[in-house]
N, C-alpha and C positions, 0 to 999 in steps of 0.2 A: 401736227398735233395742236399747234397754236390755233389753227382754223377750227379744229374740233372743240376745243375748250371755249373759244369765242362763240361758236354756234350754240353750244350748250348754255352759255350765259345768255345769249339772245333768246333761247327758248324759255329760260326761266323768267326773264324780264317780261316777255309777252304773256306768259301764263299768269304772272303775278299782277301785271297791269290789268289784265282782263278780270281777275278776281277782285282787285281793288275798285276798278271801274263799276263792276256789278254792285259792290257794297255801297259805293257813292250814289249810284242811280237809285237804289232802294231807299237810302237815307234822304236824298233830295226829294224823292216822291212823298215820303212820309212828312217831311217838313212842309212841303207845299200843301198837303192835306190838312196839316195843322193850321196853316194860314187861311186856307179856304173855310175851315170850320170857324175860325175866329172872325173872319169877314161875315159869315152868315150870322153869328151871334151879334155882330155890330149893326149890320144893315139888312139882314134877312127879313126883319119885321117892319121895315119902313113901308109906308103906303105905296110908293111906286113899285117897290120890289114885290109886295103882296099882289098888286094888280097884275104885274107881269107873270107871277107864279100861278095865280088863280084863273087868269084869263077873263073873258067876257062874262062868264057865269058868276064869278065872284064879285065883279064890279057892279053887276045889275041886281044881285040878290043879297049882298052883304054890305055892312057899313065898314068899309076898309079903314077909315080913320080910327073908329073905335076899336076895331080888331087890332090895329097896329099898336094902339096905346096899351091894350090889355096884354098882348104878347110881348111887347117890348119892355114891360115893367121889370122883369127879372133877367132880361137878356144880358144886360151890362155886367151882371155878376159872373157870367160865364165867359166873358171876354178875357183875353190874355192881358196881364198887367203891362203897362207901357214899357218898363225895362226889359221884361221877358220878350215882348214883341220885337223890340229893337235887337235883342240878342239873337232871336231866331232869324231875323232878316240878315244879320251880320254872318251868322253861320251858313245860311243858304248861299250868300254871296261868295263866301270863302270856299265852300265845298264845290260850288260850280266852277270856280277858277281851278281848283285842284283837279277836277274831272277833265277839264280842257287840257291840262298838262298831261294827265295820265292817258288821254285818248291817243296820244302819239308816242310810240316807242322811240327812245332816243337813238340817234345813229351811232353814238359812242357811249360807252358805259364807264362808270367811275372805277378806275383802276390805277395802279401805280407799280413801278418796278421796285423790287426789294433793295436795290442799290441806293435808293433815296434815303435821306436822313430819317431815322426812326421816329423822331418827333413829328416830322412832316407827314409821314404815313399815318400816324395816330390822328393828327389833326384832320386829314382828309377823310379818314374812315369815320371819325366822330361826326363830321359835318354831314356826310351821306346818311348815316344812321339816324341822326336827329331830324334830317329832312323827311325821312320816311316816318319817323315817330310823330311828326307834326300832322301827318295825314290821319294816323290812328287816334291822335289826341282829339282832333276835330270830329272824327266819327264817334268817339266815345261821348263827347259832350253833346253831340246831336242826339244820340240815342237816349241820353238822360233827359234832354229837353222834350223829346217826343213823348216820353212816358211821364212827364211832369215830375221827374225825380231830381232835376238839377237845382241845387240850393247854393246860391251865391256865396254865402258865408262859409259853407262847408267845402264846396268844390273849387272855388277860385284859387285858394292856396295850393290845392292838390295839382291843378293843371298849370299853375303859373310857371313852374320849373320842370315841366314834364319833358323827359328825354327817352332815349331808346332803352335805358335800364328799367323803365317802368312797363315795357312791353311784355305781353304774355308770350309763351313759346309759340302759340298759334300765330300771333301777330308777327313775331320774328321770322317765322317760316315764310311769311308773305312779303318780307322786306327783300327787294332785289339785292343781289350780293355785291359787296365791295370786294374787288379782286386784286390780289397782290401777286405779281408774277415773279418767279425766281428760276434761275438756271442752275441746275446742279451738275457740276463737272467732276473730274476725278478727285479733286480736293474740295469736298463739299462741307467739311467741318465748320468753317466760319459762317457759311450761309445757313447751315442747320441751326447753329447757335442763335443767329439773328431771328430765324423763323420761330424758334422756341420762345425767344424774348417777346416777339410780337403776339404770339398765341397766349402768353401769360396774362395779357391785358383782359382776357375774357370777352373781348369784343367779338361778335359773331362774324369776323372777317373770314374770307376764303383765300387761302394761299395755294396757288398752283405752282408746284415744283416740277419743272420740265427737265427731263433727263434724255439728252441725245446720246451721250456715251454712258456705258455701264462700266467703264474702267475705273478702278479705285487705286489711289496711291497710298501705300502702306509705309508707316514709319518702322524703323528697325525694332524688332521685338525678339525676345528670347524664345518665343514659341510661335513660329509663323503659322502653325496649324489653327491657332485661335488668335488672330491679330487684334490689337486694341484699336478699333476704329468705331466711329459713330455710324450706326445704320439707321436710315430714316424709318425703316419698318419697325424699329423698336420704340418709336416715339410714344405710342400709347402706354408703355410701361412707366414713362416719366410724367406723362400728362394725360391722366385718365379721363379728364373731362373734355378732351378734344376729339372731334370726329375725324377719323383717318381713313383715307381711301387710296390704295395703290392699284392702278389698273392701266390697261392699254387697249388699243382699238380691237385687239383679237380676243378680249375677254367677253364671255357671254353676258348679255345685258349691259353692255358698255354705256349706252346713253342713259339708261334708267339709273345706273349707279352714279353717274355724274350728276344727274338731276337731283337725286336724293342728297348727295354731298353738298351741292350748292344751295339747297333749301333747308339744310339742318339749322336749327336755332342756336347751334353751338359754334365756337371757333372750329374751323375745318382746314385740314391739310390734304391736298390732292397731289399725290405723287404720280406723275404721268410719263410714260415713255414717249418721247417726242421724235419727230421726223428730222433726220439729218439734212444739212444743206446739200442740195442737188440730189437728194434721194427721192426716187419716184415712188408713187403710191403703192405699186405692186411689190416693190422691194421692201418698203416699209412694213406692209402688211405681213410679208413672209418673215421679216426679222422679228416683228411683234409676236407672231405665233411661236417662233423658236425660242424667244426669250421667256415666254410663259411656260413652254414645254420643258425647258432646261432648269427652271427655277432661278434663272439669272435675274428675272424681274417677276417675282410671284405676285399673284393677285391677292390683296389683303384688304379686308374691310373690318374696321373697328367702330362700332356705333354704341356709345355709352348708354343710349336710350333703348337698346334692344332687350336688355335684361338687368336685373339687380346685381347679378354676379359677374365679376370681371371676365372670367373665362367665356361665359356665354355671350359676351358682346363681340367676340371674334368670329369671323366667317372666312374660311379658306376654300369654300365649296366651288369657286369659279376656276380653280386650278385643275388641269387635266390630270389623269392618272400619272403617278410618278414612274420614271424610267431610270433605274439605277445606273445604266450605262450611257445616259445622255446628260452630261454635266455642263457646267459653265464653260469648261475648256472646249467641249464639242461645239457649243454654241458660237464661241468667238473664233473658232479655228478657220472659218470661212469669211471672217470679217476683215476687210482691208486694214482697219485701224489696228488690229492685233497681228498683222502678217509677220512682223519681226519677232514675235514671241514663239513662233513655230519653226523649227529647223529640221533638215534632213539628217538622219543618222549617218555617222561616218562609216566608211567601209569596214573599219575594225570593230564596229559595234555588233555584238552578238544579238540575234533575234530573241534569244532567251532572256536577255537583259532589258528588252523593250516590254514594259508592262502598261496595259491600258490604265489610264489615269484613275478610274474608279477603283481598280484593284490596287494600284500604287498607294492611294490614300488609306487603304485598309491595312497596309503594312506598318510595322513598327519602325522607328528610326533606324534601328540596327539592320532590319531586313531591307531597308531602302538603299543601303550602301551598295554601290556598283550597279544599281538599277536606274532605268530612265523612264519617266512617265511619258506616255505617248497617246496620241489619238490617230485614228486611221481615216484618211481622206481619199476620195476618188481620184484616180490618176488618169493620164492620157490613154493608157492601155486598158481602160475599163476595169482595172483592179483597184484595190484599196492599199494605199501606201502609208506607212507610219510616219508621223511627224512628232519630234520630241518637243515637249511642252516646257516653256521657260519657268523658272522658279516663281516669277511674279504671277503667272496665270495659275500655277499650282496653288499658291497661297490664296488667291481669290476664289478658286474653285472650292478649296477646303472651307473658306469663309462662307461661301454661298450655301454649301451643304449644311454647315453648322447653323447658319441663320434659318434655313428652312426647317431643320429639325427643332430648333428653338420655337419657331412659330407654331409648329405642330403640337409641341408640348404645352405652349400657352393656350392654344385652342382646345386642348384636351383630346386631340386626335391620336397622339402617339406619346403619351406621358409615361415615363418609366415607372413612376409610383403607381399610376393607374394600371399599367400592364402587369406589374408585380402582384398587385392586389387581385387583379382579374385571374392571373395564373394560380394564385393560392386558393381563391374561391372555387375555380374550376377543379383543382386537385381535391379540395375538400368535398366539393359536390360529387366528384367522381367516386371517392371513397364511400360516401353516403349512398350513392346510387348502386354501387356494387353490393354493399351490405343489404340494401333493400331488395336487390335482384336475387341475392343468395337466399334471403328470407322467403321471398316469394317462391323460389324454386323448391325450397325445403317444404313449404306448405303445399305446393303442388304434388311433390313426391308423397308426402304423408296422406294427402287426400286420395291419390291414386291407390296407395297401399290399402287405405281404409275401404275404398270401393271394391277392391279385389277381395278383401276378406269378407265383406258383406255378400258379394256375389257367390263366393265359395260356400259360405254358411247357408245361403238360401238354397243352393243346389243340393247340399247334403240333407237339409230338412226335407226337401221334396223326395229324395231317394229313400230316406228312412220311412217317410209317410207312405210311400208307394209300396214298400215291402212289408211294413208292419201295420198299416192302416191307422196309425196314430195321427191325430191332428198335428200338422206341422208347427202350430204356435205353441203346442205343449212339449215340444222336443227341446231339451236343454243340451245344447252342443257341448258346453263346458263339462257337464256331467258325463256325457258319452266319451269325451276325450279322456277324462280322468279314469274311467273304467277301462278304456282301451290300454292305458298305461299299466 
């Protein structure tokens, strides 16, 4: 995974340098055009220049000396003032040097390990960001000069102490990232606290938290079903202005997600599943897929710029469909690192007491007494054999399920309040629909009854008219009915 993150950083640097180089090219060209125009105003009306411009026809038919004097009278008023001309030459020289630097992507990128002193990390990040800010500072000044908008008295104080904090979000996006690398192990609390401290600076630094192991160490707690541990996935709740991405190589759009995180103008934390030592590519890819499938390492994206509402900034769409019977315990059951956490049942263990872990976690504490959580693994005889799961893995499995449900609630995908409201609305809507349906049915019945009466009346009128010769429209059926009674 370190190769993947470094490749992504390389892609970002190449992209940004190409964009910056393009902006430098355009600005340098405009400055040169400004100087060429100034040179024309200064010397374009000189007699030798006129003779060169007009050619033989001009020199033989015109008094070039007089013409030069006439045209040159007002030319000096259009020339650049001396100080401005010097400023433009200085800018052009500086931008040309910057362009030469940006034309070659560096072989190494500014990065530092999180184990270094926090003060040193901030100093190096500040130096890198201000180096990038100097490029945009000179581009801004040049654009003002090109448009004759640069005023020394006004702008010199503005740009004197210009640093990365004055950059716009668009400019920050084009700043190649300063990368801080961190390794998260089973006891990640201290590292996560240092990560949060660094992110609090609001510097647009990028922290890559690499996780080779997904094992967690839990402190004793009265309720192991909801252990008191710090989860990296919950960081957006504490730091809403930080861009957060958790992903692995099996996540759809992996490269695009990394690129977006590395180019965010905000402080960013990238939680990445990393390749173990001596783990080949194929095994790592398979482990990454299974980690995603089991929610042992869910794909999470939190982008504060996605929407104004907190919930709308979360995106869990990169995760595959959930499988209730494939949990963290199923994921680590075939991992050598967790081999000692799975044991064979003793001969005295009843099969009825072996409960699949997903069902075991649904039991109450009282119901769990005498039961053993297990997973079923393929055996040599091509059958599936039960393995009893240790309490540590049961705790982490419960923790991961709870974490995933919490993420779904935050993202609005499975929020109990939303579900209750939805159920109530559906029930209310159902009552309304039934009342409307009953009303329509009654109207239909009444309409059919009315049509039948009209048809019977019409038939009776025709019969009476046939036997009496009276005009059917003059027959009063109600009167006939009353007489019949």
